[in-house]
N, C-alpha and C positions, 0 to 999 in steps of 0.2 A: 892339048895337055899331054906331055910325055908322062907315062905312068907304067906301073906293073899291075899284075892281077892280085897281088897280096899286100899292097902298100896301104896301110890305114890312113896315111896323110893324103893319099890320092883320093880315097873315098870321102874324106872330110872336105877336101877342096871341091869335089864334085857336088856334094850335098850343099855347100855354101853357094855355089854358082846356081844350082837348081832353085834354091830359096830366093835367089836374086832374079829369077825369071829366065835364066839361060836354058833354052830348050834343047839346043844341039851342041854337045861337047865332043870335039874331035879328039878322041883318045888314041894316042900313039903308044902301043905296047912295046916298050923297049926290052921286056923280058922274052918276047917272042921273036924279036928280030934284032940281032946284034948290030947290024948296020944302022938301025934307027937309034940305038944307044950312042954309037959313034957320032951320028948326026947331032944328037942332043948335046953331047959334050962339046962338039965344035961350035954349035950355036950359042950355048949358054956358058961354057967354061965350068960347068958343074956336072957332077956324077950322080947326084941324088935325085930321086923323084918325089913328088911331082915337080915338073918344070912347066909353068903355066904361061901361056901367051894369050893375050886378048888382042885380037887382030895381029898387028906386027909388034906390039908392046910386050916385052918380056917382064912379067910380074915377079917371077921367082917361084918359090915353093909355097906350101900351104901357110907357113908363118907369115910370109910377106903378103900373101893374099888376104889373110885375116886382118893384118895390121892396116893394109890399104882400106879395107872395109871399115874398120873402126875409125880411121882418120877421115872417112867420108869421100875417099877418092875412087872407090870401086864403082859406084853407080854412074858417075860421069864417064868413066872409061868404058863401061858396058853400053852406054847410050850412043857411043860413036860408031 
C-alpha cells in the first residue's frame, strides 16, 4: 500500500485490512521517498494515497477498497 504518514484514508484502509485478518501490510511511504511517489504514479496513473495492491491486483484507494468489501469481492481477493 502506497501511503503517507498523515493520510486519514491510509489509516482507514489499514484498519479495514486488519479487521479482515491481514497481518502484514507492506506500507510504502511516498512522503519519505519521492522516487517511490514517482513509482506509484507510473504504476497506478494516480497521485493520491492510499493506492492499494493485493498481490498484483491494483484495488485503488480506500473508497474502492471499501466498495469492494461491501460488494463481497474483498474476501476472495485476500484468500488468493
